[in-house]
C-alpha positions in Angstrom: -85.8 -14.5 149.0 -88.5 -15.9 151.2 -86.2 -18.3 152.9 -83.7 -15.5 153.5 -86.5 -13.1 154.8 -87.6 -15.8 157.2 -84.1 -16.4 158.6 -83.6 -12.7 159.2 -86.8 -12.4 160.9 -85.9 -15.4 163.2 -82.6 -14.0 164.0 -84.2 -10.6 165.0 -86.7 -12.3 167.3 -83.8 -14.2 169.0 -81.8 -11.1 169.5 -85.0 -9.4 170.9 -85.4 -12.1 173.3 -81.8 -12.1 174.4 -82.0 -8.3 175.2 -85.2 -8.8 177.1 -83.6 -11.5 179.2 -80.6 -9.3 179.9 -82.9 -6.5 181.1 -84.9 -8.9 183.4 -81.6 -10.0 184.9 -80.5 -6.4 185.5 -83.9 -5.6 187.2 -83.7 -8.9 189.4 -80.0 -8.0 190.4 -81.0 -4.4 191.5 -84.1 -5.8 193.4 -82.1 -8.5 195.1 -84.2 -11.2 193.5 -82.3 -14.6 193.0 -83.5 -16.5 190.0 -85.4 -19.6 190.9 -83.7 -22.8 189.9 -86.2 -25.3 188.8 -85.2 -28.9 189.8 -85.2 -31.5 187.2 -86.1 -34.7 189.0 -86.7 -36.4 185.9 -83.1 -36.1 184.8 -81.9 -37.4 188.2 -84.1 -40.4 188.0 -83.0 -41.0 184.5 -79.3 -41.0 185.6 -80.1 -43.4 188.4 -81.9 -45.7 186.1 -79.0 -45.6 183.5 -76.4 -46.4 186.4 -78.5 -49.2 187.4 -78.8 -50.7 184.0 -75.0 -50.2 183.5 -74.3 -52.0 186.7 -76.5 -54.8 185.8 -74.9 -55.1 182.3 -71.4 -55.0 184.0 -72.4 -57.9 186.3 -73.9 -59.8 183.4 -70.8 -59.4 181.2 -68.6 -60.4 184.2 -70.5 -63.6 184.7 -71.0 -64.3 180.8 -67.7 -63.2 179.6 -65.1 -63.9 182.3 -66.6 -66.4 184.7 -68.3 -68.6 182.2 -65.1 -68.6 180.0 -63.0 -69.7 182.9 -65.4 -72.3 184.1 -65.9 -73.6 180.7 -62.3 -74.1 179.9 -61.8 -75.9 183.4 -64.7 -78.2 182.8 -63.4 -79.0 179.3 -59.9 -79.6 180.7 -61.2 -82.0 183.4 -63.3 -83.9 180.9 -60.3 -84.4 178.4 -58.1 -85.3 181.4 -60.6 -87.9 182.5 -60.8 -89.1 178.9 -57.0 -89.4 178.8 -56.8 -91.4 182.1 -58.8 -94.4 180.9 -56.5 -97.4 180.5 -57.7 -98.3 176.9 -56.4 -101.9 177.0 -57.4 -102.5 173.4 -55.4 -99.7 172.1 -51.7 -99.3 171.7 -50.2 -97.5 174.8 -49.1 -94.3 172.9 -52.6 -93.6 171.4 -54.2 -91.7 174.3 -51.0 -89.5 174.9 -50.9 -88.9 171.1 -54.5 -87.9 171.1 -53.9 -85.6 174.1 -51.0 -84.0 172.2 -53.4 -83.3 169.3 -55.8 -81.7 171.5 -53.0 -79.7 173.1 -51.9 -78.5 169.5 -55.5 -77.4 168.8 -55.7 -75.5 172.1 -52.3 -73.8 171.5 -53.4 -72.9 167.9 -56.7 -71.3 169.0 -54.9 -69.5 171.7 -52.6 -67.9 169.2 -55.4 -67.0 166.8 -57.6 -65.5 169.4 -54.8 -63.7 171.2 -56.1 -60.3 170.0 -59.7 -60.8 169.4 -60.5 -62.8 172.5 -57.4 -62.2 174.7 -59.0 -63.5 177.9 -60.1 -66.7 176.3 -56.8 -67.0 174.7 -55.0 -67.0 177.9 -57.3 -69.4 179.5 -56.9 -71.9 176.4 -53.0 -71.5 176.9 -53.3 -72.5 180.5 -55.7 -75.4 179.7 -53.3 -76.5 176.9 -50.3 -76.6 179.2 -52.2 -78.5 181.9 -53.2 -81.1 179.2 -49.7 -81.2 177.9 -48.4 -82.0 181.4 -51.3 -84.8 181.9 -50.5 -86.3 178.5 -46.8 -86.6 179.3 -47.8 -88.2 182.7 -49.6 -90.7 180.6 -46.3 -92.1 179.3 -45.7 -93.8 182.5 -48.7 -93.4 184.9 -52.4 -94.3 184.4 -51.5 -97.0 181.9 -51.1 -100.8 182.1 -48.0 -100.5 179.8 -45.5 -97.8 180.1 -44.4 -96.0 176.9 -41.1 -94.7 178.2 -38.4 -97.0 179.4 -38.1 -95.8 183.0 -39.1 -93.4 185.6 -36.0 -91.3 185.0 -37.0 -90.4 181.5 -40.5 -89.7 182.5 -39.2 -87.3 185.1 -37.0 -85.6 182.7 -40.1 -85.1 180.3 -42.0 -83.6 183.2 -39.3 -81.3 184.1 -39.1 -80.0 180.5 -42.9 -79.4 180.5 -42.4 -77.6 183.7 -39.6 -75.5 182.4 -41.6 -74.6 179.3 -44.5 -73.4 181.4 -42.2 -71.2 183.6 -40.7 -69.8 180.3 -44.1 -69.0 179.0 -45.2 -67.2 182.1 -42.1 -65.0 181.9 -42.7 -64.2 178.3 -46.3 -63.3 178.9 -45.6 -61.9 182.4 -48.5 -64.1 183.6 -48.6 -65.0 187.3 -51.3 -67.6 186.6 -49.2 -69.6 184.1 -46.5 -69.2 186.7 -48.8 -71.0 189.3 -49.2 -73.7 186.9 -45.5 -74.0 186.5 -45.0 -74.3 190.2 -47.8 -76.9 190.5 -46.2 -79.0 187.8 -42.8 -78.9 189.4 -44.0 -80.0 192.9 -46.2 -82.7 191.3 -43.2 -83.9 189.4 -41.2 -84.1 192.6 -44.1 -86.3 194.2 -44.4 -88.3 191.1 -40.6 -89.3 191.2 -41.3 -91.2 194.5 -37.4 -91.2 195.0 -36.1 -89.7 198.3 -32.8 -88.5 196.4 -35.0 -86.7 193.9 -38.1 -85.3 195.7 -36.3 -83.1 198.3 -33.9 -81.3 195.8 -36.7 -80.8 193.3 -39.0 -79.3 196.0 -36.1 -76.9 196.9 -35.3 -76.1 193.3 -39.0 -75.3 192.3 -39.3 -73.2 195.6 -36.2 -71.2 194.5 -37.8 -70.6 191.1 -41.0 -69.5 192.8 -39.0 -67.0 194.9 -37.1 -65.7 192.0 -40.3 -65.0 189.8 -41.9 -63.5 193.0 -39.2 -61.0 193.5 -38.7 -60.2 189.8 -42.4 -59.5 189.0 -43.9 -59.1 192.5 -46.2 -62.1 192.3 -47.1 -62.2 195.9 -49.7 -64.8 195.4 -47.2 -67.1 193.8 -45.0 -67.1 196.9 -48.0 -67.9 199.1 -49.0 -70.8 196.8 -45.3 -72.1 196.7 -45.1 -72.2 200.5 -48.4 -74.1 200.8 -47.7 -76.6 198.1 -44.0 -77.1 198.9 -44.7 -78.3 202.6 -47.8 -80.2 201.4 -45.5 -82.1 198.9 -43.0 -82.9 201.6 -45.9 -84.2 203.8 -47.1 -86.3 200.9 -43.6 -88.0 200.9 -43.8 -88.6 204.7 -47.1 -90.5 204.5 -45.7 -92.7 201.6 -47.3 -90.9 198.6 -50.8 -92.3 198.8 -51.7 -90.0 195.9 -49.7 -92.5 193.7 -51.8 -95.4 195.0 -49.5 -96.4 197.9 -50.8 -97.3 201.4 -50.4 -94.7 204.1 -47.2 -95.4 206.0 -45.0 -92.9 208.0 -41.4 -92.7 206.5 -38.7 -93.4 209.1 -35.7 -92.4 207.0 -33.6 -90.6 206.0 -33.2 -88.1 208.7 -31.7 -85.6 206.0 -35.4 -84.7 205.1 -35.4 -82.5 208.3 -32.4 -80.6 206.9 -34.4 -79.8 203.7 -37.3 -78.5 205.7 -34.7 -76.0 207.1 -33.6 -75.2 203.6 -37.2 -74.5 202.4 -37.5 -72.0 205.4 -34.4 -70.1 204.1 -35.6 -70.1 200.5 -39.1 -68.8 201.2 -37.8 -66.3 203.7 -35.7 -64.6 201.1 -39.0 -64.1 199.1 -40.1 -61.7 201.7 -36.8 -60.5 202.9 -35.4 -59.4 199.6 -38.5 -57.6 198.3 -38.1 -54.1 196.9 -36.7 -51.6 199.4 -39.7 -49.3 199.1 -42.1 -52.1 199.6 -43.9 -51.9 203.0 -44.5 -55.1 205.1 -48.1 -55.5 203.8 -50.4 -58.3 204.3 -48.9 -60.7 201.8 -45.4 -60.3 203.5 -46.8 -60.9 206.9 -48.9 -63.9 205.6 -45.9 -65.4 203.8 -43.7 -65.3 207.1 -46.6 -66.9 209.0 -47.3 -69.6 206.6 -43.5 -70.3 206.1 -42.8 -70.6 210.0 -45.9 -72.4 210.8 -45.7 -74.9 207.9 -42.0 -75.7 208.5 -42.3 -76.1 212.2 -45.6 -78.1 212.0 -44.0 -80.5 209.5 -40.8 -80.9 211.4 -42.3 -81.4 214.7 -44.8 -84.0 213.1 -42.1 -85.9 211.5 -39.7 -85.8 214.5 -42.3 -86.7 217.1 -43.9 -89.6 215.2 -41.2 -91.4 213.0 -37.9 -90.0 214.0 -38.1 -89.4 217.9 -34.4 -89.6 218.5 -33.9 -86.4 216.5 -36.6 -84.5 218.3 -34.1 -82.3 220.4 -31.7 -81.8 217.7 -34.3 -80.9 215.1 -36.1 -78.4 217.4 -33.0 -76.8 218.5 -31.7 -76.3 214.9 -35.0 -74.7 213.6 -35.3 -72.6 216.8 -31.7 -71.2 215.9 -32.9 -70.7 212.3 -36.2 -68.9 213.2 -34.5 -66.6 215.8 -31.8 -65.7 213.3 -34.4 -64.8 210.7 -36.2 -62.7 213.3 -33.1 -60.8 214.1 -32.4 -60.4 210.4 -35.9 -59.1 209.6 -35.7 -56.7 212.6 -32.2 -55.4 211.8 -32.7 -54.9 208.0 -36.3 -53.4 208.0 -37.5 -53.2 211.6 -40.1 -55.8 210.6 -43.0 -56.0 213.0 -44.9 -59.0 211.7 -42.2 -61.2 210.3 -40.1 -60.8 213.3 -43.0 -61.7 215.5 -43.9 -64.9 213.6 -40.4 -66.2 213.3 -39.4 -65.3 216.9 -42.6 -66.9 218.4 -41.9 -70.2 216.5 -38.3 -69.9 217.4 -39.2 -69.7 221.1 -41.5 -72.6 220.7 -39.1 -74.9 219.1 -36.5 -74.0 221.7 -38.9 -75.0 224.4 -39.6 -78.3 222.7 -35.8 -78.8 222.4 -35.4 -78.2 226.2 -38.2 -80.6 227.1 -36.8 -83.3 224.8 -33.2 -82.7 226.0 -33.7 -82.7 229.8 -35.7 -85.2 231.9 -37.5 -85.0 235.2 -38.2 -81.5 236.4 -35.1 -80.0 234.9 -36.8 -78.7 231.9 -39.2 -76.5 234.0 -36.1 -74.7 235.3 -34.8 -74.0 231.8 -38.3 -73.3 230.5 -38.7 -70.7 233.3 -35.3 -68.9 232.6 -36.0 -69.0 228.9 -39.1 -66.8 229.5 -36.6 -64.1 230.8 -34.5 -64.5 227.5 -37.8 -64.1 225.4 -38.7 -61.0 227.3 -35.3 -59.4 226.6 -35.5 -60.1 222.9 -39.1 -59.0 222.8 -38.0 -55.6 224.2 -35.3 -55.4 221.6 -37.8 -56.1 218.9 -40.1 -53.5 220.4 -42.8 -56.1 220.1 -45.8 -55.8 222.6 -47.3 -58.9 221.0 -44.3 -61.1 222.1 -44.3 -59.4 225.7 -47.9 -60.4 226.2 -47.6 -63.8 224.6 -44.5 -64.5 226.8 -46.4 -63.7 229.9 -49.1 -66.1 228.9 -46.6 -68.8 228.1 -44.8 -68.0 231.5 -48.0 -68.6 233.5 -48.8 -71.8 231.4 -45.4 -73.3 232.2 -45.8 -72.4 235.9 -49.3 -74.1 236.1 -48.0 -77.1 234.3 -45.2 -77.2 236.9 -47.6 -77.0 239.8 -49.5 -80.0 238.2 -46.4 -82.0 237.5 -43.8 -81.2 240.2 -45.6 -78.9 242.6 -43.5 -79.7 245.5 -40.1 -78.8 244.1 -39.4 -75.5 245.9 -36.1 -74.7 244.3 -37.6 -74.5 240.8 -40.6 -72.7 242.1 -38.4 -70.1 243.7 -36.9 -69.6 240.2 -40.3 -68.7 238.8 -40.7 -66.0 241.5 -37.2 -64.6 240.8 -37.8 -64.6 237.1 -41.1 -62.6 237.7 -39.3 -60.0 239.7 -36.6 -59.7 237.1 -39.1 -59.5 234.3 -41.0 -56.7 236.2 -37.6 -54.8 236.7 -36.5 -55.2 233.1 -39.9 -54.0 231.8 -39.7 -50.9 234.0 -36.1 -50.4 233.0 -36.8 -50.4 229.2 -40.4 -49.3 229.1 -39.5 -46.6 226.6 -38.7 -49.2 223.8 -42.4 -50.6 223.9 -45.5 -49.2 222.4 -47.3 -50.8 225.3 -48.5 -49.6 228.7 -46.1 -51.8 230.5 -47.5 -50.8 233.9 -50.1 -53.6 233.6 -47.6 -56.3 232.6 -45.1 -55.2 235.5 -48.0 -55.5 238.0 -48.9 -59.0 236.6 -45.3 -60.1 237.0 -45.1 -58.6 240.6 -48.3 -60.2 241.7 -47.2 -63.5 240.3 -43.9 -63.2 242.4 -46.0 -62.2 245.4 -47.7 -65.5 245.4 -45.0 -67.7 243.8 -42.0 -66.9 246.2 -43.9 -67.7 249.5 -45.3 -70.9 247.9 -41.7 -71.9 246.7 -40.2 -71.2 250.2 -42.9 -73.2 251.8 -41.8 -76.2 249.9 -38.1 -75.5 249.9 -37.4 -74.5 253.5 -37.5 -76.9 256.6 -40.8 -76.6 258.4 -39.3 -74.7 261.3 -37.8 -71.9 259.0 -40.8 -71.2 256.8 -42.1 -68.1 258.6 -38.6 -66.8 259.0 -38.0 -67.2 255.2 -41.1 -65.3 254.6 -40.0 -62.5 256.9 -36.6 -62.5 254.9 -38.5 -62.2 251.6 -40.3 -59.2 253.0 -37.0 -57.6 254.1 -35.7 -58.1 250.6 -38.7 -56.2 249.2 -38.1 -53.4 251.6 -34.5 -53.3 250.5 -35.5 -53.2 246.9 -38.0 -50.4 247.5 -35.2 -48.3 249.1 -32.7 -49.0 246.3 -35.1 -48.6 243.4 -37.3 -46.0 245.1 -40.4 -48.0 244.1 -43.4 -48.2 246.5 -44.7 -51.4 244.9 -42.1 -53.4 246.6 -43.2 -51.9 250.0 -46.7 -53.1 249.3 -45.2 -56.5 248.4 -43.5 -56.6 251.8 -46.5 -55.6 253.7 -48.6 -58.4 251.9 -45.9 -61.0 252.6 -45.6 -59.9 256.4 -49.4 -60.1 256.7 -49.4 -63.6 255.2 -46.6 -64.5 257.7 -48.7 -63.2 260.6 -51.7 -65.4 259.5 -49.4 -68.4 259.1 -47.6 -68.1 262.5 -50.9 -67.7 264.4 -52.5 -70.5 262.6 -49.7 -73.0 262.4 -47.3 -71.7 265.1 -49.8 -71.9 268.0 -50.9 -75.4 267.0 -47.4 -76.7 266.6 -46.1 -79.0 269.5 -42.6 -77.8 269.0 -41.9 -75.2 271.7 -38.6 -74.0 270.0 -40.5 -73.5 266.8 -43.1 -71.4 268.5 -40.5 -69.3 270.3 -38.4 -68.6 267.2 -41.4 -67.8 265.0 -43.1 -65.4 267.2 -40.0 -63.6 268.3 -38.5 -63.4 264.8 -41.9 -62.1 263.4 -42.3 -59.7 266.4 -38.8 -58.1 265.8 -39.5 -57.8 262.2 -42.9 -56.2 262.6 -41.4 -53.7 265.3 -38.5 -52.9 262.8 -41.0 -52.1 260.1 -43.2 -50.1 262.4 -40.0 -48.0 263.3 -39.2 -47.6 259.7 -42.7 -46.1 258.8 -42.7 -44.0 261.9 -39.3 -42.4 261.1 -40.3 -42.0 257.4 -43.4 -40.1 258.6 -41.5 -37.9 261.0 -39.1 -37.2 258.3 -41.7 -36.4 255.7 -43.4 -34.1 258.2 -40.4 -32.1 259.2 -39.5 -31.6 255.5 
């Protein structure tokens, strides 16, 4: 009874306090008094302290659980690999490999048993086991004074089987990291073959497998890894496989290796081109295209320039056609910005190298000059401001090189001026297709033409006709200003006439040739008067209107 009484008294007190709190709240509301909220700094500090402790614990577990597990298994694998690589002359040749297979079996068993309890360590152990399986298989033929297998062909078959098993496990587990191991094993097997008839098809086959897995599971890192290792493996063959203990020596045959480089380009391009339709051209796609173009062209250029020089022109022309075709395909299919840029830039670069290799003397400057116009046209089609800007820089570089090498060739120099005028006109004509303030680029081309054309005419025309040729250029500018209704050409005409006046007064007066003096001064005087009349009539017409 006492306990019941006490409970009733407590309940009555609580109800009384609740009614009292409600009355106070009503009074505060009528008087307009807002209840004061007492801050609880202790609770805030407690939350901050707890968050800090949780963050430290998270970092600690990241290091202790993940980083140390990975590092420990890597260190263990390297130690076992070194142990297996000893020659062991006193033991039968099969013993180290057999011991390696025993260790692999143990690692596979632990990986299976721990797949649920320690899933992370289980996956690392599986990768380590596959790596040691590959290394133990290598031990049948390499790193031993006496081979276990009868020949390299059988060893290569065993390595291919291990590679296939690794790829199969990567698919079953959907593990990109095991797929990376499979790709590394495949490229390593190609290098280990040392046979020209084997290494290139194997690199292409492994690259195709890499692209297939990338497209199916969207393993972008796998594609990047494949591109890097594939071209590195081809380069390893080119320098005579020093990783196998051979002395470094450049391979001079067969030339068909250049064709396989083109094949690699196509295979890896599909890895980016055939990605899912809703997938945007993100960083990995752009990086893949950049590495594919740069790796392929760098390797092809190095091989053709050093060891197979008679194929320089053909190889560069072939890869330029391939790159430009890929640029067009990327643009037409998905309006690609970055892949189109990388493939087109390397395509133009290869085409320039092909022109230089094909034509001797100063002819290649003429073709390079007009190639600049072709690049500009395709850049406008691709809507690429990057190519437009880069093309102008390349154009100026080619012209400077021309001045250094063949500066007295007026005919080719005149071509540079004409190309500059045409480039400015095309930019003005198609400026709506570019996300670029083309005004600056047009001005750059026009200023270039303003200096290049008089320079070219100075070297191309006979001494007696230089001033008249400059007057003719000025009249052409005036004609263009009337036809195109563009005042920039009038300013170019005025500048050219001013230059002509300076030239005639400096050179014309000092010339001993009387006929030249007469022709120069009379021709320039008539031109200046004609221009003056033109401006006078224009002013009168403007005033009357």
